[in-house]
Biopython code that builds the backbone (N, CA, C, O; Angstrom):
import numpy as np
from Bio.PDB.StructureBuilder import StructureBuilder

atoms = [
    (1, "MET", "N", (63.018, 50.756, -20.810)),
    (1, "MET", "CA", (61.836, 51.341, -21.420)),
    (1, "MET", "C", (61.991, 52.857, -21.481)),
    (1, "MET", "O", (62.353, 53.490, -20.489)),
    (2, "LEU", "N", (61.721, 53.426, -22.629)),
    (2, "LEU", "CA", (61.829, 54.863, -22.795)),
    (2, "LEU", "C", (60.609, 55.566, -22.222)),
    (2, "LEU", "O", (59.484, 55.076, -22.321)),
    (3, "ALA", "N", (60.850, 56.707, -21.629)),
    (3, "ALA", "CA", (59.746, 57.509, -21.099)),
    (3, "ALA", "C", (58.989, 58.140, -22.264)),
    (3, "ALA", "O", (59.590, 58.573, -23.247)),
    (4, "VAL", "N", (57.695, 58.185, -22.146)),
    (4, "VAL", "CA", (56.862, 58.796, -23.175)),
    (4, "VAL", "C", (56.900, 60.305, -22.988)),
    (4, "VAL", "O", (56.725, 60.808, -21.878)),
    (5, "ASP", "N", (57.129, 61.021, -24.081)),
    (5, "ASP", "CA", (57.146, 62.474, -24.046)),
    (5, "ASP", "C", (55.751, 62.976, -24.419)),
    (5, "ASP", "O", (55.440, 63.182, -25.592)),
    (6, "HIS", "N", (54.928, 63.167, -23.405)),
    (6, "HIS", "CA", (53.545, 63.578, -23.636)),
    (6, "HIS", "C", (53.467, 64.945, -24.307)),
    (6, "HIS", "O", (52.566, 65.185, -25.111)),
    (7, "LYS", "N", (54.387, 65.832, -23.993)),
    (7, "LYS", "CA", (54.404, 67.160, -24.622)),
    (7, "LYS", "C", (54.601, 67.020, -26.125)),
    (7, "LYS", "O", (53.957, 67.719, -26.907)),
    (8, "HIS", "N", (55.487, 66.120, -26.531)),
    (8, "HIS", "CA", (55.720, 65.883, -27.964)),
    (8, "HIS", "C", (54.450, 65.339, -28.629)),
    (8, "HIS", "O", (54.087, 65.777, -29.721)),
    (9, "ILE", "N", (53.786, 64.400, -27.985)),
    (9, "ILE", "CA", (52.549, 63.853, -28.542)),
    (9, "ILE", "C", (51.501, 64.952, -28.678)),
    (9, "ILE", "O", (50.802, 65.028, -29.688)),
    (10, "ILE", "N", (51.393, 65.794, -27.671)),
    (10, "ILE", "CA", (50.443, 66.905, -27.721)),
    (10, "ILE", "C", (50.759, 67.820, -28.891)),
    (10, "ILE", "O", (49.872, 68.165, -29.672)),
    (11, "ASP", "N", (52.018, 68.214, -29.014)),
    (11, "ASP", "CA", (52.405, 69.153, -30.079)),
    (11, "ASP", "C", (52.279, 68.538, -31.473)),
    (11, "ASP", "O", (51.755, 69.173, -32.388)),
    (12, "GLN", "N", (52.754, 67.320, -31.630)),
    (12, "GLN", "CA", (52.824, 66.709, -32.954)),
    (12, "GLN", "C", (51.538, 66.032, -33.406)),
    (12, "GLN", "O", (51.312, 65.885, -34.607)),
    (13, "HIS", "N", (50.709, 65.626, -32.490)),
    (13, "HIS", "CA", (49.515, 64.876, -32.873)),
    (13, "HIS", "C", (48.227, 65.582, -32.476)),
    (13, "HIS", "O", (47.380, 65.845, -33.330)),
    (14, "VAL", "N", (48.069, 65.889, -31.203)),
    (14, "VAL", "CA", (46.811, 66.467, -30.728)),
    (14, "VAL", "C", (46.609, 67.869, -31.301)),
    (14, "VAL", "O", (45.596, 68.134, -31.950)),
    (15, "LYS", "N", (47.553, 68.752, -31.069)),
    (15, "LYS", "CA", (47.394, 70.133, -31.546)),
    (15, "LYS", "C", (47.336, 70.208, -33.064)),
    (15, "LYS", "O", (46.575, 71.006, -33.610)),
    (16, "SER", "N", (48.123, 69.395, -33.755)),
    (16, "SER", "CA", (48.120, 69.450, -35.219)),
    (16, "SER", "C", (46.769, 69.038, -35.794)),
    (16, "SER", "O", (46.302, 69.636, -36.763)),
    (17, "VAL", "N", (46.137, 68.024, -35.206)),
    (17, "VAL", "CA", (44.814, 67.597, -35.667)),
    (17, "VAL", "C", (43.778, 68.679, -35.375)),
    (17, "VAL", "O", (42.918, 68.963, -36.210)),
    (18, "LEU", "N", (43.860, 69.280, -34.195)),
    (18, "LEU", "CA", (42.933, 70.367, -33.873)),
    (18, "LEU", "C", (43.108, 71.534, -34.841)),
    (18, "LEU", "O", (42.124, 72.115, -35.298)),
    (19, "HIS", "N", (44.350, 71.878, -35.154)),
    (19, "HIS", "CA", (44.611, 72.977, -36.098)),
    (19, "HIS", "C", (44.039, 72.666, -37.474)),
    (19, "HIS", "O", (43.439, 73.533, -38.109)),
    (20, "GLU", "N", (44.223, 71.425, -37.940)),
    (20, "GLU", "CA", (43.696, 71.036, -39.253)),
    (20, "GLU", "C", (42.171, 71.100, -39.284)),
    (20, "GLU", "O", (41.582, 71.522, -40.280)),
    (21, "SER", "N", (41.545, 70.685, -38.204)),
    (21, "SER", "CA", (40.082, 70.626, -38.163)),
    (21, "SER", "C", (39.417, 71.966, -37.897)),
    (21, "SER", "O", (38.342, 72.244, -38.430)),
    (22, "PHE", "N", (40.052, 72.803, -37.072)),
    (22, "PHE", "CA", (39.372, 74.007, -36.595)),
    (22, "PHE", "C", (40.080, 75.309, -36.926)),
    (22, "PHE", "O", (39.515, 76.382, -36.713)),
    (23, "GLY", "N", (41.296, 75.245, -37.440)),
    (23, "GLY", "CA", (42.082, 76.456, -37.653)),
    (23, "GLY", "C", (42.797, 76.827, -36.366)),
    (23, "GLY", "O", (42.418, 76.376, -35.285)),
    (24, "PRO", "N", (43.842, 77.657, -36.484)),
    (24, "PRO", "CA", (44.683, 77.949, -35.317)),
    (24, "PRO", "C", (43.963, 78.616, -34.151)),
    (24, "PRO", "O", (44.177, 78.233, -33.001)),
    (25, "ALA", "N", (43.125, 79.592, -34.419)),
    (25, "ALA", "CA", (42.486, 80.334, -33.322)),
    (25, "ALA", "C", (41.522, 79.441, -32.536)),
    (25, "ALA", "O", (41.586, 79.388, -31.308)),
    (26, "ALA", "N", (40.641, 78.751, -33.234)),
    (26, "ALA", "CA", (39.673, 77.886, -32.559)),
    (26, "ALA", "C", (40.382, 76.715, -31.873)),
    (26, "ALA", "O", (40.001, 76.315, -30.773)),
    (27, "ALA", "N", (41.410, 76.169, -32.523)),
    (27, "ALA", "CA", (42.164, 75.058, -31.927)),
    (27, "ALA", "C", (42.798, 75.489, -30.613)),
    (27, "ALA", "O", (42.786, 74.737, -29.639)),
    (28, "THR", "N", (43.347, 76.688, -30.582)),
    (28, "THR", "CA", (43.962, 77.205, -29.360)),
    (28, "THR", "C", (42.915, 77.357, -28.263)),
    (28, "THR", "O", (43.180, 77.026, -27.107)),
    (29, "MET", "N", (41.753, 77.843, -28.605)),
    (29, "MET", "CA", (40.677, 78.003, -27.622)),
    (29, "MET", "C", (40.200, 76.646, -27.097)),
    (29, "MET", "O", (40.002, 76.479, -25.893)),
    (30, "ILE", "N", (40.017, 75.685, -27.991)),
    (30, "ILE", "CA", (39.583, 74.348, -27.582)),
    (30, "ILE", "C", (40.623, 73.736, -26.656)),
    (30, "ILE", "O", (40.277, 73.183, -25.612)),
    (31, "PHE", "N", (41.887, 73.830, -27.030)),
    (31, "PHE", "CA", (42.958, 73.246, -26.227)),
    (31, "PHE", "C", (43.037, 73.922, -24.860)),
    (31, "PHE", "O", (43.169, 73.247, -23.839)),
    (32, "ALA", "N", (42.959, 75.240, -24.839)),
    (32, "ALA", "CA", (43.039, 75.968, -23.565)),
    (32, "ALA", "C", (41.857, 75.627, -22.655)),
    (32, "ALA", "O", (42.028, 75.443, -21.450)),
    (33, "THR", "N", (40.672, 75.545, -23.232)),
    (33, "THR", "CA", (39.484, 75.190, -22.449)),
    (33, "THR", "C", (39.622, 73.789, -21.876)),
    (33, "THR", "O", (39.342, 73.566, -20.698)),
    (34, "ALA", "N", (40.050, 72.847, -22.703)),
    (34, "ALA", "CA", (40.199, 71.460, -22.247)),
    (34, "ALA", "C", (41.276, 71.353, -21.176)),
    (34, "ALA", "O", (41.098, 70.649, -20.183)),
    (35, "SER", "N", (42.383, 72.042, -21.373)),
    (35, "SER", "CA", (43.477, 72.021, -20.396)),
    (35, "SER", "C", (43.004, 72.568, -19.051)),
    (35, "SER", "O", (43.324, 72.018, -17.997)),
    (36, "ASN", "N", (42.245, 73.649, -19.103)),
    (36, "ASN", "CA", (41.708, 74.255, -17.889)),
    (36, "ASN", "C", (40.714, 73.319, -17.202)),
    (36, "ASN", "O", (40.771, 73.133, -15.987)),
    (37, "ARG", "N", (39.806, 72.733, -17.980)),
    (37, "ARG", "CA", (38.811, 71.813, -17.415)),
    (37, "ARG", "C", (39.469, 70.602, -16.760)),
    (37, "ARG", "O", (39.033, 70.138, -15.707)),
    (38, "ALA", "N", (40.524, 70.097, -17.398)),
    (38, "ALA", "CA", (41.191, 68.905, -16.887)),
    (38, "ALA", "C", (42.188, 69.242, -15.778)),
    (38, "ALA", "O", (42.677, 68.348, -15.088)),
    (39, "GLY", "N", (42.488, 70.531, -15.607)),
    (39, "GLY", "CA", (43.458, 70.949, -14.603)),
    (39, "GLY", "C", (44.850, 70.411, -14.888)),
    (39, "GLY", "O", (45.566, 69.991, -13.979)),
    (40, "VAL", "N", (45.223, 70.429, -16.152)),
    (40, "VAL", "CA", (46.449, 69.794, -16.603)),
    (40, "VAL", "C", (47.507, 70.831, -16.974)),
    (40, "VAL", "O", (47.256, 71.719, -17.789)),
    (41, "PRO", "N", (48.697, 70.712, -16.370)),
    (41, "PRO", "CA", (49.812, 71.549, -16.819)),
    (41, "PRO", "C", (50.364, 70.951, -18.112)),
    (41, "PRO", "O", (50.156, 69.767, -18.379)),
    (42, "ILE", "N", (51.039, 71.725, -18.891)),
    (42, "ILE", "CA", (51.585, 71.201, -20.135)),
    (42, "ILE", "C", (53.003, 70.675, -19.938)),
    (42, "ILE", "O", (53.381, 69.679, -20.555)),
    (43, "MET", "N", (53.769, 71.309, -19.116)),
    (43, "MET", "CA", (55.126, 70.831, -18.862)),
    (43, "MET", "C", (55.078, 69.761, -17.775)),
    (43, "MET", "O", (54.407, 69.937, -16.758)),
    (44, "GLY", "N", (55.784, 68.658, -17.986)),
    (44, "GLY", "CA", (55.840, 67.610, -16.984)),
    (44, "GLY", "C", (54.538, 66.847, -16.837)),
    (44, "GLY", "O", (54.235, 66.342, -15.756)),
    (45, "ILE", "N", (53.785, 66.758, -17.881)),
    (45, "ILE", "CA", (52.481, 66.110, -17.844)),
    (45, "ILE", "C", (52.646, 64.589, -17.689)),
    (45, "ILE", "O", (53.482, 63.974, -18.351)),
    (46, "THR", "N", (51.848, 64.008, -16.819)),
    (46, "THR", "CA", (51.875, 62.560, -16.606)),
    (46, "THR", "C", (50.910, 61.881, -17.575)),
    (46, "THR", "O", (50.137, 62.546, -18.265)),
    (47, "LYS", "N", (50.963, 60.571, -17.618)),
    (47, "LYS", "CA", (50.054, 59.824, -18.482)),
    (47, "LYS", "C", (48.599, 60.070, -18.065)),
    (47, "LYS", "O", (47.739, 60.281, -18.921)),
    (48, "ASP", "N", (48.325, 60.046, -16.777)),
    (48, "ASP", "CA", (46.958, 60.286, -16.301)),
    (48, "ASP", "C", (46.474, 61.682, -16.693)),
    (48, "ASP", "O", (45.324, 61.853, -17.099)),
    (49, "GLN", "N", (47.349, 62.675, -16.571)),
    (49, "GLN", "CA", (46.987, 64.041, -16.952)),
    (49, "GLN", "C", (46.777, 64.142, -18.465)),
    (49, "GLN", "O", (45.860, 64.822, -18.924)),
    (50, "PHE", "N", (47.627, 63.465, -19.233)),
    (50, "PHE", "CA", (47.474, 63.444, -20.685)),
    (50, "PHE", "C", (46.111, 62.850, -21.047)),
    (50, "PHE", "O", (45.395, 63.396, -21.887)),
    (51, "GLU", "N", (45.759, 61.740, -20.418)),
    (51, "GLU", "CA", (44.474, 61.108, -20.709)),
    (51, "GLU", "C", (43.305, 62.001, -20.312)),
    (51, "GLU", "O", (42.299, 62.046, -21.020)),
    (52, "ALA", "N", (43.418, 62.709, -19.198)),
    (52, "ALA", "CA", (42.369, 63.648, -18.786)),
    (52, "ALA", "C", (42.237, 64.778, -19.798)),
    (52, "ALA", "O", (41.126, 65.214, -20.102)),
    (53, "LEU", "N", (43.350, 65.247, -20.314)),
    (53, "LEU", "CA", (43.337, 66.306, -21.324)),
    (53, "LEU", "C", (42.663, 65.814, -22.602)),
    (53, "LEU", "O", (41.813, 66.506, -23.162)),
    (54, "VAL", "N", (43.036, 64.635, -23.059)),
    (54, "VAL", "CA", (42.427, 64.060, -24.262)),
    (54, "VAL", "C", (40.925, 63.893, -24.058)),
    (54, "VAL", "O", (40.137, 64.222, -24.945)),
    (55, "ASP", "N", (40.528, 63.385, -22.897)),
    (55, "ASP", "CA", (39.103, 63.220, -22.606)),
    (55, "ASP", "C", (38.365, 64.556, -22.652)),
    (55, "ASP", "O", (37.250, 64.637, -23.169)),
    (56, "ALA", "N", (38.984, 65.592, -22.114)),
    (56, "ALA", "CA", (38.366, 66.921, -22.115)),
    (56, "ALA", "C", (38.264, 67.489, -23.533)),
    (56, "ALA", "O", (37.282, 68.150, -23.868)),
    (57, "ILE", "N", (39.265, 67.234, -24.354)),
    (57, "ILE", "CA", (39.217, 67.725, -25.740)),
    (57, "ILE", "C", (38.071, 67.074, -26.496)),
    (57, "ILE", "O", (37.281, 67.764, -27.140)),
    (58, "VAL", "N", (37.975, 65.754, -26.423)),
    (58, "VAL", "CA", (36.925, 65.080, -27.197)),
    (58, "VAL", "C", (35.532, 65.265, -26.596)),
    (58, "VAL", "O", (34.535, 64.949, -27.245)),
    (59, "ALA", "N", (35.450, 65.772, -25.368)),
    (59, "ALA", "CA", (34.153, 66.074, -24.761)),
    (59, "ALA", "C", (33.691, 67.499, -25.070)),
    (59, "ALA", "O", (32.539, 67.849, -24.813)),
    (60, "ASP", "N", (34.583, 68.314, -25.618)),
    (60, "ASP", "CA", (34.235, 69.692, -25.971)),
    (60, "ASP", "C", (33.140, 69.666, -27.038)),
    (60, "ASP", "O", (33.254, 68.945, -28.029)),
    (61, "GLN", "N", (32.095, 70.440, -26.838)),
    (61, "GLN", "CA", (30.956, 70.417, -27.754)),
    (61, "GLN", "C", (31.348, 70.784, -29.177)),
    (61, "GLN", "O", (30.796, 70.229, -30.127)),
    (62, "ARG", "N", (32.284, 71.700, -29.342)),
    (62, "ARG", "CA", (32.735, 72.085, -30.694)),
    (62, "ARG", "C", (33.371, 70.896, -31.400)),
    (62, "ARG", "O", (33.175, 70.699, -32.599)),
    (63, "VAL", "N", (34.125, 70.114, -30.658)),
    (63, "VAL", "CA", (34.786, 68.941, -31.227)),
    (63, "VAL", "C", (33.748, 67.859, -31.536)),
    (63, "VAL", "O", (33.781, 67.247, -32.604)),
    (64, "LEU", "N", (32.839, 67.632, -30.606)),
    (64, "LEU", "CA", (31.764, 66.663, -30.845)),
    (64, "LEU", "C", (30.929, 67.036, -32.066)),
    (64, "LEU", "O", (30.573, 66.172, -32.867)),
    (65, "ASP", "N", (30.617, 68.323, -32.208)),
    (65, "ASP", "CA", (29.833, 68.774, -33.355)),
    (65, "ASP", "C", (30.567, 68.530, -34.668)),
    (65, "ASP", "O", (29.949, 68.162, -35.667)),
    (66, "ALA", "N", (31.875, 68.732, -34.671)),
    (66, "ALA", "CA", (32.657, 68.586, -35.893)),
    (66, "ALA", "C", (32.973, 67.127, -36.226)),
    (66, "ALA", "O", (32.886, 66.725, -37.386)),
    (67, "TRP", "N", (33.335, 66.344, -35.231)),
    (67, "TRP", "CA", (33.814, 64.986, -35.473)),
    (67, "TRP", "C", (32.781, 63.911, -35.185)),
    (67, "TRP", "O", (32.931, 62.776, -35.638)),
    (68, "GLY", "N", (31.734, 64.247, -34.440)),
    (68, "GLY", "CA", (30.748, 63.259, -34.043)),
    (68, "GLY", "C", (31.301, 62.359, -32.947)),
    (68, "GLY", "O", (32.500, 62.369, -32.666)),
    (69, "SER", "N", (30.422, 61.585, -32.336)),
    (69, "SER", "CA", (30.860, 60.753, -31.223)),
    (69, "SER", "C", (31.816, 59.652, -31.676)),
    (69, "SER", "O", (32.748, 59.309, -30.949)),
    (70, "THR", "N", (31.600, 59.099, -32.857)),
    (70, "THR", "CA", (32.496, 58.057, -33.363)),
    (70, "THR", "C", (33.870, 58.629, -33.669)),
    (70, "THR", "O", (34.885, 58.023, -33.326)),
    (71, "GLY", "N", (33.913, 59.788, -34.310)),
    (71, "GLY", "CA", (35.189, 60.425, -34.612)),
    (71, "GLY", "C", (35.950, 60.785, -33.347)),
    (71, "GLY", "O", (37.169, 60.626, -33.286)),
    (72, "CYS", "N", (35.240, 61.266, -32.343)),
    (72, "CYS", "CA", (35.879, 61.605, -31.066)),
    (72, "CYS", "C", (36.417, 60.351, -30.383)),
    (72, "CYS", "O", (37.522, 60.364, -29.841)),
    (73, "ALA", "N", (35.652, 59.289, -30.408)),
    (73, "ALA", "CA", (36.104, 58.034, -29.798)),
    (73, "ALA", "C", (37.341, 57.502, -30.526)),
    (73, "ALA", "O", (38.269, 56.999, -29.893)),
    (74, "ASP", "N", (37.349, 57.616, -31.853)),
    (74, "ASP", "CA", (38.511, 57.164, -32.632)),
    (74, "ASP", "C", (39.758, 57.971, -32.282)),
    (74, "ASP", "O", (40.830, 57.399, -32.081)),
    (75, "ARG", "N", (39.626, 59.287, -32.210)),
    (75, "ARG", "CA", (40.772, 60.141, -31.860)),
    (75, "ARG", "C", (41.245, 59.848, -30.446)),
    (75, "ARG", "O", (42.446, 59.771, -30.189)),
    (76, "ARG", "N", (40.306, 59.686, -29.539)),
    (76, "ARG", "CA", (40.650, 59.388, -28.140)),
    (76, "ARG", "C", (41.494, 58.115, -28.077)),
    (76, "ARG", "O", (42.534, 58.085, -27.419)),
    (77, "ARG", "N", (41.041, 57.067, -28.762)),
    (77, "ARG", "CA", (41.794, 55.809, -28.795)),
    (77, "ARG", "C", (43.170, 56.003, -29.419)),
    (77, "ARG", "O", (44.168, 55.506, -28.897)),
    (78, "GLU", "N", (43.223, 56.713, -30.517)),
    (78, "GLU", "CA", (44.479, 56.957, -31.224)),
    (78, "GLU", "C", (45.477, 57.705, -30.338)),
    (78, "GLU", "O", (46.631, 57.295, -30.213)),
    (79, "TRP", "N", (45.032, 58.795, -29.731)),
    (79, "TRP", "CA", (45.933, 59.611, -28.907)),
    (79, "TRP", "C", (46.367, 58.868, -27.653)),
    (79, "TRP", "O", (47.525, 58.959, -27.247)),
    (80, "ARG", "N", (45.452, 58.138, -27.041)),
    (80, "ARG", "CA", (45.835, 57.375, -25.829)),
    (80, "ARG", "C", (46.820, 56.266, -26.183)),
    (80, "ARG", "O", (47.718, 55.964, -25.396)),
    (81, "ALA", "N", (46.663, 55.656, -27.358)),
    (81, "ALA", "CA", (47.598, 54.608, -27.777)),
    (81, "ALA", "C", (49.003, 55.176, -27.951)),
    (81, "ALA", "O", (49.983, 54.494, -27.653)),
    (82, "LEU", "N", (49.114, 56.405, -28.427)),
    (82, "LEU", "CA", (50.419, 57.040, -28.596)),
    (82, "LEU", "C", (51.139, 57.213, -27.252)),
    (82, "LEU", "O", (52.367, 57.177, -27.175)),
    (83, "ALA", "N", (50.346, 57.398, -26.209)),
    (83, "ALA", "CA", (50.913, 57.627, -24.875)),
    (83, "ALA", "C", (51.257, 56.328, -24.160)),
    (83, "ALA", "O", (51.855, 56.341, -23.083)),
    (84, "GLY", "N", (50.882, 55.229, -24.754)),
    (84, "GLY", "CA", (51.254, 53.933, -24.166)),
    (84, "GLY", "C", (50.295, 53.368, -23.202)),
    (84, "GLY", "O", (50.527, 52.287, -22.662)),
]
sb = StructureBuilder()
sb.init_structure("model")
sb.init_model(0)
sb.init_chain("A")
sb.init_seg("    ")
for serial, (resi, resn, name, xyz) in enumerate(atoms, 1):
    if name == "N":
        sb.init_residue(resn, " ", resi, " ")
    sb.init_atom(name, np.array(xyz, "f"), 0.0, 1.0, " ", f" {name:<3s}", serial, name[0])
structure = sb.get_structure()
C-alpha cells in the first residue's frame, strides 16, 4: 500500500480550491488560520492532522459564508476521501 502524501493533497486540492474561491491573499489567511487552530504542521502531516486541518478550514466563517454548510460538507467529504 502506498503512503498518502497529505502535503500533495493540500497543495493540489485544498489550497487550489481556496485560491479559486477566495483569491490568493484570503486563501492564505484562511489556510494559516485553520492550520493554527488545528495545531497542524504542514511537513510530515498525518491523516488525523490532515482531517483536523480540513475540519478547521470548512468551519472557518469566511468559508461557511461563501460555500454554505452543504458546500463545506461536500468539500470536507471530497478532501477526506483523497486522504484515504
